C-alpha positions in Angstrom: 7.4 8.9 34.3 8.3 12.4 35.1 4.7 13.4 35.1 4.1 10.9 38.0 5.9 13.0 40.6 4.4 12.4 44.0 2.4 15.4 45.2 2.3 14.2 48.8 3.0 11.3 51.0 0.0 10.1 52.9 0.7 7.6 55.7 -2.1 5.1 55.6 -2.2 1.7 57.4 -2.7 -1.3 55.2 -4.4 -4.5 56.0 -1.5 -6.9 56.8 -1.1 -10.1 58.8 0.4 -9.9 62.2 4.0 -9.1 62.3 4.0 -7.0 59.1 5.0 -3.4 59.2 2.8 -0.5 58.3 3.0 1.1 54.9 2.1 4.4 53.4 0.3 5.4 50.2 1.9 7.5 47.4 -0.6 9.9 45.9 0.2 11.0 42.4 -1.2 13.8 40.4 -4.8 13.2 39.3 -5.6 11.4 42.6 -4.0 8.1 41.7 -2.6 6.4 44.8 -0.1 3.5 44.9 1.2 1.7 47.9 4.7 2.6 49.0 7.2 -0.2 49.2 8.1 -1.7 52.5 11.4 -0.7 54.0 12.6 -4.3 53.3 12.3 -3.8 49.5 15.5 -4.1 47.6 15.7 -0.5 46.4 19.4 -0.9 45.5 18.6 -3.6 42.9 15.8 -1.5 41.5 18.0 1.6 41.2 20.7 -0.5 39.6 18.3 -1.8 37.0 17.0 1.7 36.2 20.6 2.9 35.8 21.3 0.1 33.4 18.2 1.0 31.4 19.3 4.6 31.2 22.7 3.6 29.9 21.2 1.1 27.4 17.5 1.8 26.7 17.3 -1.0 24.2 17.5 -3.5 27.1 13.9 -2.5 27.8 12.8 -4.6 24.8 14.1 -7.9 26.2 11.4 -10.5 26.4 11.8 -10.9 30.2 10.9 -7.2 30.7 7.6 -7.5 28.9 5.5 -7.0 32.0 7.6 -3.9 32.9 7.0 -2.5 29.4 3.3 -3.0 29.7 3.3 -1.3 33.0 5.2 1.7 31.6 2.9 1.9 28.6 -0.2 1.9 30.8 1.2 4.9 32.6 1.5 6.8 29.3 5.3 6.4 29.0 7.0 6.6 25.6 9.3 3.6 25.0 12.6 3.9 23.1 12.7 2.4 19.6 13.4 -1.2 19.2 17.1 -2.1 18.5 18.1 -2.8 14.9 19.0 -6.3 13.7 22.7 -7.1 14.5 25.2 -7.2 11.7 25.8 -10.5 10.0 29.1 -12.4 10.2 30.1 -10.9 6.8 30.0 -7.4 8.4 27.0 -6.2 6.4 23.9 -5.1 8.2 21.0 -7.3 7.8 17.8 -5.3 7.5 14.8 -6.7 9.2 12.2 -7.8 6.7 8.9 -6.1 6.9 6.1 -8.5 7.7 4.3 -9.8 4.7 0.9 -8.2 4.4 -0.8 -11.4 3.3 0.8 -13.3 6.2 -0.3 -10.7 8.7 -3.8 -10.8 7.3 -3.9 -14.6 7.5 -2.7 -14.5 11.1 -5.4 -11.9 11.9 -8.1 -14.0 10.1 -6.9 -17.2 11.9 -7.0 -15.4 15.3 -10.4 -14.0 14.5 -11.7 -17.5 13.5 -10.4 -19.0 16.7 -12.1 -16.3 18.8 -15.4 -16.8 16.8 -15.1 -20.6 17.4 -14.6 -20.0 21.1 -17.7 -17.7 21.1 -19.7 -20.3 19.2 -18.7 -23.0 21.7 -19.8 -20.7 24.6 -23.1 -20.0 22.9 -23.7 -23.6 21.9 -23.5 -24.5 25.6 -26.9 -22.7 26.0 -28.5 -24.6 23.1 -29.3 -28.3 23.0 -27.7 -30.0 20.0 -28.4 -33.6 19.5 -25.8 -35.7 17.6 -27.2 -37.5 14.6 -26.2 -40.9 15.8 -28.4 -40.3 18.9 -31.2 -38.6 17.0 -32.9 -41.6 15.5 -35.0 -44.5 16.7 -33.6 -48.0 16.8 -36.1 -49.3 14.3 -37.4 -47.2 11.4 -41.2 -47.1 11.7 -43.5 -47.9 8.8 -43.7 -45.3 6.0 -47.0 -46.7 4.6 -47.8 -47.3 1.0 -48.8 -44.2 -0.8 -49.6 -46.0 -4.0 -52.5 -48.0 -2.3 -55.9 -46.6 -2.5 -57.5 -46.7 1.0 -60.9 -48.4 1.5 -63.8 -46.5 3.0 -63.5 -48.4 6.3 -59.8 -47.3 6.4 -60.7 -43.7 6.6 -63.1 -44.2 9.5 -60.7 -46.4 11.4 -57.8 -43.9 10.7 -59.8 -41.0 12.1 -60.5 -42.9 15.4 -56.8 -43.9 15.7 -55.7 -40.3 15.1 -57.9 -39.1 17.9 -56.4 -41.6 20.3 -52.9 -40.7 19.2 -53.5 -37.0 19.9 -54.9 -37.8 23.3 -51.8 -40.0 24.1 -49.4 -37.3 22.9 -51.2 -34.6 25.0 -51.0 -36.9 28.0 -47.3 -37.5 27.7 -47.6 -41.0 26.4 -45.3 -40.4 23.5 -44.4 -44.0 22.7 -48.1 -44.9 22.5 -48.7 -41.8 20.3 -45.9 -42.9 17.9 -47.5 -46.4 17.6 -51.0 -45.1 17.0 -49.7 -42.6 14.3 -47.9 -45.5 12.6 -51.2 -47.4 12.4 -52.9 -44.3 10.9 -50.0 -44.2 8.3 -50.5 -47.8 7.4 -54.2 -47.2 6.7 -54.2 -43.8 5.2 -50.7 -42.4 4.6 -51.0 -38.6 4.4 -49.0 -35.5 5.1 -50.7 -34.7 8.4 -50.2 -38.2 9.8 -46.4 -38.0 9.0 -46.1 -34.5 10.4 -48.0 -35.5 13.6 -45.7 -38.5 14.2 -42.7 -36.2 13.5 -44.0 -34.0 16.4 -44.1 -37.0 18.6 -40.5 -37.9 17.8 -39.4 -34.3 18.7 -40.9 -34.9 22.1 -38.5 -37.7 22.8 -35.5 -35.9 21.3 -35.3 -37.9 18.1 -34.8 -35.2 15.5 -33.5 -37.5 12.8 -36.7 -39.6 12.9 -38.8 -36.4 13.0 -36.9 -35.0 10.0 -37.6 -38.2 8.0 -41.3 -38.0 8.7 -41.4 -34.2 7.9 -39.7 -34.7 4.6 -42.1 -37.5 3.7 -45.0 -35.3 4.6 -43.6 -32.5 2.3 -43.3 -35.0 -0.6 -47.1 -35.5 -0.3 -47.9 -31.9 0.4 -45.2 -29.3 -0.1 -47.3 -26.6 1.5 -47.9 -28.4 4.8 -47.2 -25.7 7.5 -47.1 -28.4 10.2 -44.5 -30.4 8.3 -42.3 -27.4 7.6 -42.3 -26.4 11.3 -41.4 -30.0 12.4 -38.6 -30.0 9.8 -37.3 -26.6 11.1 -37.3 -27.7 14.7 -35.7 -31.0 13.9 -32.9 -29.2 11.9 -32.5 -26.8 14.8 -32.0 -29.7 17.3 -29.3 -31.1 14.9 -27.5 -27.7 14.8 -28.4 -27.0 11.2 -29.2 -23.4 12.0 -29.5 -21.9 8.5 -31.7 -24.8 7.2 -33.8 -24.6 10.3 -34.5 -20.8 9.9 -35.4 -21.4 6.2 -37.9 -24.1 7.1 -39.4 -22.2 10.0 -39.8 -19.1 7.9 -41.7 -21.1 5.2 -44.0 -22.7 7.8 -44.7 -19.4 9.7 -45.5 -17.7 6.4 -48.4 -20.3 5.9 -49.5 -20.5 9.5 -48.0 -18.4 12.3 -47.8 -19.5 15.9 -46.0 -18.0 18.9 -44.2 -21.2 20.1 -42.5 -21.5 16.7 -41.7 -17.8 16.7 -39.9 -18.2 20.1 -37.8 -21.1 18.8 -37.1 -19.1 15.7 -35.9 -16.2 17.8 -33.4 -18.5 19.6 -31.7 -19.9 16.6 -31.8 -16.8 14.3 -28.5 -15.3 15.7 -26.7 -18.5 15.1 -27.9 -18.7 11.5 -26.8 -15.0 11.0 -23.4 -15.9 12.3 -23.1 -18.7 9.9 -24.1 -16.4 7.0 -21.5 -13.9 8.1 -18.9 -16.6 8.2 -19.9 -18.0 4.8 -19.7 -14.5 3.4 -16.2 -14.0 4.9 -15.1 -17.4 3.5 -16.4 -16.4 0.1 -14.5 -13.2 0.3 -11.3 -15.0 1.3 -11.7 -17.5 -1.5 -12.2 -14.7 -4.0 -9.2 -12.9 -2.6 -7.1 -16.0 -2.9 -8.3 -16.6 -6.5 -7.5 -12.9 -7.4 -4.1 -13.3 -5.8 -3.5 -16.5 -7.9 -4.6 -14.7 -11.1 -2.2 -11.8 -10.3 0.6 -14.2 -9.7 -0.1 -16.0 -13.0 -0.3 -12.7 -14.9 3.0 -11.6 -13.3 4.6 -15.0 -14.2 3.4 -14.7 -17.9 4.7 -11.1 -18.1 8.1 -12.1 -16.8 8.2 -15.0 -19.2 7.3 -12.7 -22.1 10.0 -10.2 -21.1 12.5 -13.0 -20.8 11.5 -14.5 -24.2 11.7 -11.0 -25.8 15.2 -10.5 -24.4 16.2 -13.8 -25.7 14.8 -13.0 -29.1 16.7 -9.7 -29.1 19.9 -11.4 -28.2 19.4 -14.0 -30.9 18.6 -11.2 -33.4 21.7 -9.3 -32.4 23.9 -12.4 -32.7 22.4 -13.1 -36.2 23.1 -9.5 -37.2 26.7 -9.9 -36.1 27.0 -13.2 -37.9 25.8 -11.6 -41.2 28.8 -9.3 -41.3 31.3 -9.7 -44.2 34.9 -10.8 -44.2 36.9 -9.4 -41.4 38.6 -6.0 -41.9 35.8 -4.1 -43.7 33.7 -2.0 -41.3 30.5 -3.5 -40.0 30.2 -5.8 -43.1 33.6 -7.0 -42.7 35.8 -6.4 -45.7 38.7 -7.4 -47.7 42.1 -6.2 -46.5 43.5 -3.1 -48.2 40.0 -1.6 -48.9 40.6 1.9 -50.2 39.5 5.0 -48.4 35.9 5.8 -48.9 34.7 2.2 -48.8 33.2 2.8 -45.4 30.8 5.3 -47.0 29.7 2.5 -49.4 28.7 0.1 -46.6 27.3 2.7 -44.3 24.6 3.7 -46.9 21.3 1.9 -45.8 20.0 2.0 -49.4 23.0 0.3 -50.8 23.1 -2.3 -47.9 19.4 -3.0 -48.5 20.0 -3.4 -52.2 22.9 -5.8 -51.6 20.5 -8.0 -49.7 18.1 -8.0 -52.6 18.3 -11.3 -54.5 17.7 -9.5 -57.8 20.6 -7.0 -57.3 22.8 -9.8 -56.2 22.0 -11.8 -59.3 22.6 -8.8 -61.5 26.0 -8.0 -60.1 27.0 -11.7 -60.3 26.0 -11.8 -64.0 27.7 -8.6 -64.8 30.9 -9.9 -63.3 30.7 -13.2 -65.1 28.4 -12.9 -68.1 30.2 -10.4 -70.3 28.7 -7.8 -72.5 25.5 -9.7 -72.9 24.8 -9.4 -69.1 25.6 -5.7 -69.2 23.1 -5.2 -72.1 20.5 -7.3 -70.2 20.4 -4.9 -67.3 21.0 -1.7 -69.1 17.3 -1.0 -69.4 16.5 -2.1 -65.8 16.1 1.2 -63.8 16.3 -0.6 -60.4 19.7 -2.2 -61.2 21.1 0.8 -63.0 20.1 3.2 -60.1 22.1 1.0 -57.7 25.0 1.0 -60.2 24.9 4.8 -60.4 24.8 5.0 -56.6 27.8 2.7 -56.3 29.6 4.8 -58.8 28.9 8.0 -56.9 30.1 6.4 -53.6 33.2 4.9 -55.1 34.3 8.0 -56.9 37.2 7.4 -59.3 35.4 8.5 -62.4 37.1 6.9 -65.3 37.3 8.3 -68.8 34.8 7.7 -71.4 34.0 9.3 -74.7 34.0 13.1 -74.5 30.9 14.4 -72.8 30.1 11.1 -71.2 29.9 9.9 -67.6 33.2 8.8 -66.2 33.5 5.2 -65.1 33.2 3.9 -61.6 36.5 3.7 -60.0 36.8 0.2 -58.9 37.9 -1.5 -55.8 41.6 -2.2 -56.2 42.4 -4.9 -58.6 39.0 -5.0 -60.4 39.1 -4.0 -64.0 36.9 -1.1 -64.9 33.4 -2.0 -65.9 32.9 -0.5 -69.3 29.5 0.7 -70.0 27.2 2.3 -72.3 28.7 5.0 -74.4 30.1 7.6 -72.1 30.3 5.5 -69.0 33.6 4.6 -67.7 34.5 1.3 -66.3 34.1 0.0 -62.7 37.3 -1.1 -61.0 37.4 -4.4 -59.2 38.0 -5.7 -55.8 41.6 -6.7 -54.9 42.7 -9.6 -56.9 39.7 -9.6 -59.2 40.4 -9.2 -62.8 38.4 -7.0 -65.2 35.6 -8.1 -67.4 35.5 -7.1 -71.1 32.5 -5.4 -72.5 30.6 -4.4 -75.5 32.1 -1.8 -77.9 32.5 1.4 -76.2 32.4 -0.2 -72.8 35.3 -0.6 -70.6 35.8 -4.2 -69.9 35.2 -5.9 -66.6 37.9 -8.5 -66.2 37.2 -11.9 -64.9 37.3 -12.5 -61.2 40.7 -13.4 -59.9 41.7 -14.6 -56.5 41.7 -12.6 -53.4 45.1 -11.6 -52.0 47.0 -14.5 -50.6 45.0 -17.0 -52.7 46.9 -19.1 -55.1 45.9 -18.5 -58.7 46.3 -21.5 -61.0 
């Protein structure tokens, strides 16, 4: 408002009723003049209000000051920002939610539709539209018998009646023309007779009856220009703009006339508006369908992520459940496992072998089957490779014949597993006895109980 400093005070009488005091005009820069307030105006209240707004500019956004805001904006003033949303009862600031883009668009579309409807109503006031319930005659006239072959006399009499009907129609005797055309239809039902009677119905504002005759005429002759034009005019009187334009275009393409062109010109803008609205409705439907598809894809994606997370949790729980007896690393272990055992169970190759049914069966048979079992697997490279790897991890090379490979130091309490000549025995797990072997093999005792278990 600083730019609206008065450049001069110009006293100028105003038109007032008797008893009113004179006023002066305040001329602003740019030649804008506003009337000065009367001396009786409450300047103190105005000044007080302005002082309040200076102290708390956010008050300007109160709903009751809307008119004042609009006035300031029209003068080019810059309003202070809107106040933030007050804090909630919990003390945390509540952020104002940004308006949803879809909701805003829907509001705009709704407002635009309302404006278009108002415009259409205003335009429709200039065009006569006849309700269907008022657009038909009380008694449906004869539609003739198109399957009957007319006699020679029928054609002659029909021609005479048609001439009389045309004269009656030209003279304004529409009811008489309708009756005469109905007689022609009874004698010789043809497209021209139906179209002519339809024209007569249009004269008395009966578009439903006219449309019925025009459609019957087009059944007989689809290329009847007269029937197409009657159909278009009847549809126009019923407010069916797009159908009317289509019918009139077809009729004019066969036989052009100025009267039909003038009527076509009147209804074309309304048909165009309907086409635009239909296109907009299609776009809205497509947008809504696209939005639904996106929502469905998002839902499926979230479900897939949730399902995968659940599977991972189940896999993790299953992996934990496959751990051994408590106390031995990740596999669990027997209490009192010797140093170095963690190396055994941290080797992925050994762990994979331990889950191999064949290796499991071989170890079990070696522990319980005696020398025969040892001999059985001595020539199996897969089993022997694992045995060699176990021996290297366990350390504790036992003695064998000179020059031979030392035995596998066993887990405490397990007797050394003798072997082929030169291979020492493999110790056992706590509480497990050794098992005897073939000559030259350290024996692997039988499996005893684990610590704390009673042994019979």
